[in-house]
N, C-alpha and C positions, 0 to 999 in steps of 0.2 A: 346819766340824767342829772342835771345840776339841781341843787336844792334851792328853793326860794324861801325868803323869810315870810312870815305870816302878813305883814302889811302888803308886801308885793302880790301875795297869793289873793289878798281880798281885792285889791285893785283889779287883778285879771279877772276875778270873778264878776265884779262890777261890770267890766267892759264886756265881758260874754254875755251877760244878762240884758245889756242894752241891744244886743244884736238879735235878741229873740223876737219874733213877731207873736205877739199874745193875741189870742182870739178875743172877738168882742163879746159883750155880754149877750148879745142876740144869738151869736154862733154858738156859745156855750149852752143856752137854753134849748136850741133847735137840736143840737148834737145830743144832749141829754135826753130830750123827748124821744128821739129816734132810738136811742138805746133802750128806754123803757118799752117802746113799741115792739122791738124786735125781741126783747125778752118775753113779752106777753104772747107774740105770735109763735115763738120756739116752745113756750111752756104749753100752749094749747095744742100744737102739733105733737109733742111728745105724749101729752095726756092721751089724745085720739089714738096715737099708734099702740100706746101701751094698753088701751081698752081693747082695741082690736086683737092684739095679740093674746091678751087674757082670754077674750072671748074664742079665739081660735084653739087655744090650748084646752081650755075647758071643754069645747066640743069635741076634740080630738080624743081626750081622756075619758069622756063621759061624765065630767063633773057638773056640768052645767046643767 
């Protein structure tokens, strides 16, 4: 693999970053909101499952 000097490397980096399709502000906000919604849904789901397992084990062992 041939070594490149730092100036050539930076030119290559700039050329590659120009090829990137960056998301719009709206796309970023929608995606971020969807992540927060999915985290909320997952946390509620796991909380409910945890409570049901706790209730079942408590009843099974007579601790409830």
